[in-house]
C-alpha positions as CSV (number, residue, x, y, z in Angstrom):
1,M,-87.3,18.5,-73.8
2,R,-88.5,15.0,-72.7
3,V,-85.9,12.5,-74.3
4,Q,-88.0,9.9,-76.4
5,L,-86.5,6.6,-75.9
6,G,-86.5,3.9,-78.7
7,L,-86.1,1.2,-76.1
8,M,-89.0,-1.2,-75.3
9,A,-90.1,-0.9,-71.7
10,L,-89.9,-4.8,-71.2
11,L,-87.0,-6.8,-72.6
12,A,-87.7,-8.2,-76.2
13,V,-87.8,-11.9,-76.1
14,L,-88.7,-14.0,-78.9
15,A,-90.4,-17.3,-77.9
16,L,-88.9,-20.1,-79.8
17,V,-91.0,-22.0,-82.3
18,A,-91.2,-25.6,-81.3
19,P,-89.3,-28.0,-83.3
20,V,-91.0,-31.0,-84.5
21,P,-90.0,-34.3,-86.4
22,A,-90.1,-33.7,-90.2
23,A,-92.0,-35.9,-92.6
24,A,-91.8,-36.4,-95.9
25,E,-95.4,-34.8,-96.3
26,G,-96.2,-32.1,-94.5
27,G,-98.5,-29.9,-97.0
28,P,-98.5,-26.2,-97.0
29,A,-100.4,-25.7,-93.9
30,W,-97.8,-27.8,-92.1
31,E,-94.9,-25.9,-93.5
32,A,-96.6,-22.3,-92.5
33,C,-97.4,-23.7,-88.6
34,V,-93.7,-24.3,-88.2
35,R,-92.0,-22.0,-90.6
36,L,-89.8,-19.4,-88.4
37,T,-90.6,-16.6,-90.5
38,S,-94.4,-16.9,-90.3
39,T,-96.3,-14.1,-89.0
40,P,-98.7,-14.4,-86.1
41,D,-101.5,-14.7,-87.9
42,E,-100.5,-17.0,-90.3
43,R,-98.9,-19.4,-87.8
44,V,-102.2,-19.5,-86.2
45,Q,-104.2,-20.0,-89.3
46,A,-101.9,-22.6,-90.5
47,C,-101.8,-24.9,-87.0
48,S,-105.5,-24.6,-86.8
49,T,-106.0,-26.0,-90.2
50,V,-103.0,-28.9,-89.0
51,I,-105.0,-29.7,-86.0
52,D,-108.6,-29.5,-87.3
53,S,-107.6,-31.8,-90.4
54,K,-106.4,-34.5,-87.7
55,S,-103.7,-35.6,-89.5
56,E,-100.9,-35.6,-87.2
57,V,-100.7,-37.4,-83.9
58,G,-97.9,-37.7,-81.0
59,R,-95.0,-35.0,-81.2
60,R,-96.2,-33.4,-84.3
61,L,-99.9,-32.6,-83.0
62,A,-98.2,-31.5,-79.8
63,G,-96.0,-29.2,-82.0
64,A,-99.1,-27.9,-84.0
65,Y,-100.6,-26.8,-80.3
66,C,-97.3,-25.6,-79.4
67,N,-96.7,-23.2,-82.2
68,R,-100.5,-22.1,-82.5
69,G,-99.8,-21.2,-78.8
70,H,-97.1,-19.5,-79.9
71,G,-98.8,-17.4,-82.3
72,L,-101.5,-16.7,-79.8
73,T,-99.1,-15.6,-77.4
74,E,-97.8,-13.0,-80.1
75,K,-101.0,-11.7,-80.6
76,R,-101.6,-11.4,-77.1
77,E,-104.6,-14.0,-76.7
78,L,-103.3,-15.5,-73.7
79,D,-105.6,-17.4,-72.2
80,A,-106.4,-19.1,-75.6
81,A,-102.2,-19.5,-76.0
82,L,-102.1,-21.3,-72.3
83,S,-104.9,-23.4,-73.2
84,D,-103.0,-24.6,-76.5
85,L,-99.8,-25.1,-74.5
86,D,-101.6,-27.1,-72.0
87,E,-102.7,-29.3,-74.5
88,A,-99.1,-29.6,-76.2
89,L,-97.8,-30.6,-72.8
90,R,-100.7,-33.6,-72.2
91,L,-99.8,-35.2,-75.5
92,D,-96.0,-34.8,-74.9
93,P,-95.3,-33.9,-71.1
94,N,-91.4,-34.0,-72.1
95,Y,-91.8,-31.2,-74.7
96,A,-89.1,-28.5,-73.3
97,C,-90.3,-25.9,-76.0
98,A,-93.7,-25.8,-74.8
99,Y,-92.6,-25.0,-71.5
100,N,-90.6,-22.4,-72.7
101,N,-93.4,-20.9,-74.5
102,R,-95.9,-21.5,-71.5
103,G,-93.3,-19.4,-69.6
104,R,-93.9,-16.7,-72.1
105,V,-97.5,-16.2,-71.4
106,Y,-97.2,-16.1,-67.9
107,S,-94.2,-13.6,-68.3
108,F,-96.9,-11.4,-70.3
109,K,-99.4,-11.9,-67.4
110,R,-96.7,-10.4,-65.2
111,D,-96.6,-14.0,-63.4
112,Y,-92.8,-14.3,-63.1
113,D,-92.4,-16.6,-60.6
114,R,-94.6,-19.1,-62.9
115,A,-92.7,-18.3,-65.5
116,I,-89.3,-18.8,-63.9
117,A,-90.8,-22.3,-63.0
118,E,-91.8,-23.1,-66.6
119,Y,-88.4,-21.9,-67.8
120,D,-86.6,-24.3,-65.3
121,R,-88.5,-26.9,-66.5
122,A,-87.5,-26.4,-70.2
123,I,-83.9,-26.1,-69.1
124,K,-84.0,-29.1,-67.3
125,L,-85.3,-31.1,-70.3
126,D,-83.2,-29.2,-72.8
127,P,-79.9,-27.8,-71.2
128,S,-78.7,-26.1,-74.4
129,M,-82.1,-24.2,-75.1
130,A,-80.5,-20.7,-75.4
131,V,-83.8,-19.0,-75.8
132,A,-85.4,-20.7,-72.3
133,Y,-82.2,-19.0,-70.7
134,S,-82.7,-15.6,-72.2
135,N,-86.6,-15.8,-71.5
136,R,-85.8,-16.8,-67.9
137,G,-83.2,-13.6,-67.9
138,E,-86.2,-11.4,-68.9
139,S,-88.5,-12.7,-66.1
140,R,-85.4,-12.5,-63.7
141,Y,-84.8,-8.8,-64.4
142,N,-88.6,-8.2,-64.1
143,K,-88.3,-9.3,-60.6
144,G,-85.4,-7.2,-59.7
145,D,-82.9,-9.9,-59.9
146,I,-80.4,-8.2,-62.2
147,D,-77.5,-10.6,-61.2
148,G,-79.6,-13.7,-62.2
149,A,-80.5,-12.0,-65.4
150,L,-77.2,-11.3,-66.4
151,A,-75.9,-14.9,-65.5
152,D,-79.0,-16.1,-67.8
153,F,-78.1,-14.3,-70.7
154,D,-74.5,-15.3,-70.4
155,A,-75.9,-18.9,-70.8
156,A,-77.9,-17.9,-73.6
157,I,-74.9,-16.6,-75.5
158,T,-72.8,-19.4,-74.3
159,H,-75.2,-22.2,-75.8
160,D,-75.9,-20.0,-79.1
161,P,-73.2,-17.5,-80.0
162,S,-75.1,-16.3,-82.6
163,Y,-78.7,-15.5,-80.7
164,A,-78.7,-11.8,-81.3
165,M,-81.7,-11.6,-78.9
166,A,-80.0,-12.4,-75.9
167,Y,-77.2,-9.9,-76.5
168,A,-79.9,-7.1,-77.0
169,N,-81.3,-8.3,-73.6
170,R,-77.9,-8.2,-71.9
171,G,-76.9,-4.9,-73.9
172,Y,-80.2,-3.5,-72.3
173,V,-79.4,-4.6,-68.7
174,Y,-75.8,-3.1,-68.9
175,A,-77.4,0.1,-70.0
176,R,-79.8,0.1,-67.1
177,K,-76.4,-0.1,-65.1
178,H,-74.9,2.6,-66.7
179,D,-72.3,0.1,-68.0
180,T,-71.6,1.8,-71.2
181,A,-68.8,-0.1,-72.4
182,H,-70.6,-3.6,-72.1
183,A,-73.8,-1.9,-73.2
184,L,-72.1,-0.7,-76.6
185,A,-70.3,-4.0,-77.1
186,D,-73.5,-6.1,-76.8
187,Y,-75.2,-3.7,-79.0
188,T,-73.0,-3.7,-81.7
189,M,-72.8,-7.5,-81.7
190,R,-76.4,-7.3,-82.2
191,I,-76.3,-5.0,-85.1
192,K,-73.6,-7.5,-86.4
193,L,-76.0,-10.7,-86.2
194,A,-79.5,-8.6,-87.1
195,P,-79.1,-4.9,-88.2
196,D,-82.7,-4.0,-87.6
197,L,-84.5,-0.7,-86.8
198,L,-84.3,-1.2,-82.7
199,A,-80.8,-2.4,-82.9
200,Y,-79.6,0.9,-84.2
201,I,-81.9,2.8,-81.9
202,D,-81.0,0.8,-78.7
203,R,-77.4,1.4,-79.3
204,G,-78.0,5.0,-80.4
205,N,-79.7,5.7,-76.9
206,V,-76.6,4.5,-75.3
207,Y,-74.5,6.8,-77.4
208,R,-77.1,9.6,-76.8
209,D,-76.9,8.8,-72.5
210,S,-73.4,8.5,-72.9
211,E,-73.2,12.3,-74.7
212,Q,-71.7,10.8,-77.9
213,L,-73.8,12.5,-79.9
214,D,-72.7,12.3,-83.5
215,R,-72.4,8.6,-83.1
216,A,-75.9,8.5,-81.8
217,A,-77.3,10.2,-84.6
218,A,-75.7,8.2,-87.0
219,D,-77.4,5.2,-85.5
220,Y,-80.5,7.0,-85.8
221,G,-79.8,7.9,-89.4
222,E,-79.3,4.0,-89.9
223,A,-82.6,3.5,-87.9
224,I,-84.0,5.6,-90.6
225,R,-82.5,3.8,-93.9
226,L,-83.8,0.6,-92.5
227,A,-87.2,1.6,-91.7
228,P,-88.2,4.8,-93.4
229,T,-92.0,5.0,-92.6
230,D,-91.3,4.0,-88.9
231,A,-91.4,7.4,-86.5
232,R,-89.0,6.1,-84.0
233,G,-85.7,7.1,-86.0
234,W,-86.7,10.0,-87.2
235,R,-88.0,11.5,-83.6
236,N,-84.8,10.1,-81.9
237,R,-82.5,12.1,-84.5
238,G,-84.5,14.8,-84.4
239,M,-83.8,15.1,-80.6
240,I,-80.2,15.1,-81.1
241,R,-80.3,17.7,-83.9
242,L,-81.9,20.0,-81.5
243,Y,-79.5,19.2,-78.7
244,L,-76.7,19.9,-81.4
245,G,-78.2,23.1,-82.3
246,D,-79.4,22.1,-85.8
247,N,-82.9,23.4,-85.6
248,K,-83.7,23.0,-89.2
249,G,-82.6,19.5,-89.3
250,G,-84.6,19.0,-86.1
251,L,-87.6,20.4,-87.2
252,A,-87.1,18.4,-90.7
253,D,-87.1,15.0,-88.9
254,Y,-90.0,15.9,-86.5
255,D,-92.1,16.5,-89.5
256,K,-91.2,13.3,-90.8
257,A,-91.9,11.7,-87.2
258,L,-95.3,13.3,-86.9
259,Q,-96.1,12.3,-90.5
260,Y,-95.9,8.7,-89.3
261,D,-96.8,8.7,-85.9
262,P,-99.2,12.0,-85.5
263,A,-100.3,10.7,-82.1
264,D,-96.9,11.4,-80.4
265,V,-97.3,14.1,-77.8
266,F,-93.4,14.8,-77.7
267,S,-92.7,14.6,-81.1
268,W,-95.3,17.9,-81.2
269,N,-93.6,19.2,-78.2
270,N,-90.1,19.2,-79.6
271,R,-91.3,20.2,-83.0
272,G,-92.8,23.3,-81.1
273,Q,-89.1,23.7,-79.4
274,A,-87.4,23.7,-83.0
275,R,-90.3,26.3,-84.5
276,M,-89.6,28.5,-81.4
277,R,-86.0,28.6,-81.9
278,L,-86.4,29.4,-85.5
279,G,-88.6,32.3,-84.7
280,D,-92.2,30.6,-86.1
281,T,-94.3,31.7,-83.2
282,K,-97.4,30.9,-84.8
283,G,-96.3,27.2,-85.3
284,A,-94.8,26.7,-82.3
285,I,-97.8,27.8,-80.5
286,A,-99.9,25.6,-82.7
287,D,-97.3,22.7,-81.8
288,F,-97.3,23.3,-78.2
289,R,-101.4,23.3,-78.1
290,K,-101.6,20.3,-79.8
291,A,-99.2,18.7,-77.5
292,L,-101.6,19.9,-74.5
293,E,-104.4,18.5,-76.3
294,L,-102.6,15.2,-76.5
295,K,-101.4,15.4,-72.8
296,P,-103.0,17.8,-70.5
297,G,-100.6,19.5,-68.0
298,L,-97.6,18.7,-70.1
299,Q,-95.4,20.9,-68.2
300,T,-92.5,21.8,-71.0
301,A,-95.5,22.8,-73.3
302,Q,-97.1,24.9,-70.6
303,D,-94.0,26.5,-70.0
304,S,-93.1,27.3,-73.4
305,L,-96.6,29.2,-74.1
306,R,-96.3,31.1,-71.0
307,K,-92.9,32.1,-72.6
308,L,-94.6,33.0,-76.1
309,G,-97.2,34.8,-74.1
310,A,-99.9,32.3,-75.5
311,L,-101.1,30.9,-71.9
């Protein structure tokens, strides 16, 4: 049975929305442009309104371009984002957050050397910018510089002890190093600061990999409680239930996982395993065939169908 990881393939690192000087009158477009909670679409639309109105100059206009660049980056419109961030730096060459956000664009482009150079410039201009250290740590990790990545995540936490994503990133690296104690400590701090779906899934994965299965199931249960329509909590807990021999519980969890993500091949395969164990041969065959339809050649599904005399 394949373990379906909840961790993202790349470290999650949020780009900082560029701080800009306050003003007595900004208007709703300006507020949405700089608001941390704006969605990428809201940010792009609002910052475009600010830019097109020609109502801002100097650092504030640079901030509008920088924040629109941030929104475009999150939408993965990377060339447009780069153009905006270049303009922000043309308007204000000493704008640390624009260098940070431009580094994130290069990181998404997998040009990690250039990304690191941008983060270096951001840190030189603002040595206390925790997000730039964390972002640089991500790029260093992706280049294989594990020690450099950990040093950057340490620095991010030193400069901002409440920066949840830095704990998440450091925990991720410790987990990859099989340093269970440090990984759990960092993920626990992340949960304390920002208890979201991925925080519980990431810690649950460490518990799972260290064979603390009851604790893993509890964390996946918290993920389900926080995001009941997200398949990841259900399929991760379902897998733990199957490991523990709770085939009916695993089947119920995979029913939910497939309700919310019917394209996940491994949920079909694992539900087939649960059905096979419970004696539902017809249902198991249907699930394994669906898994093979989605991923031709999946060995576990083929082996199971052969065992059931259906291949």
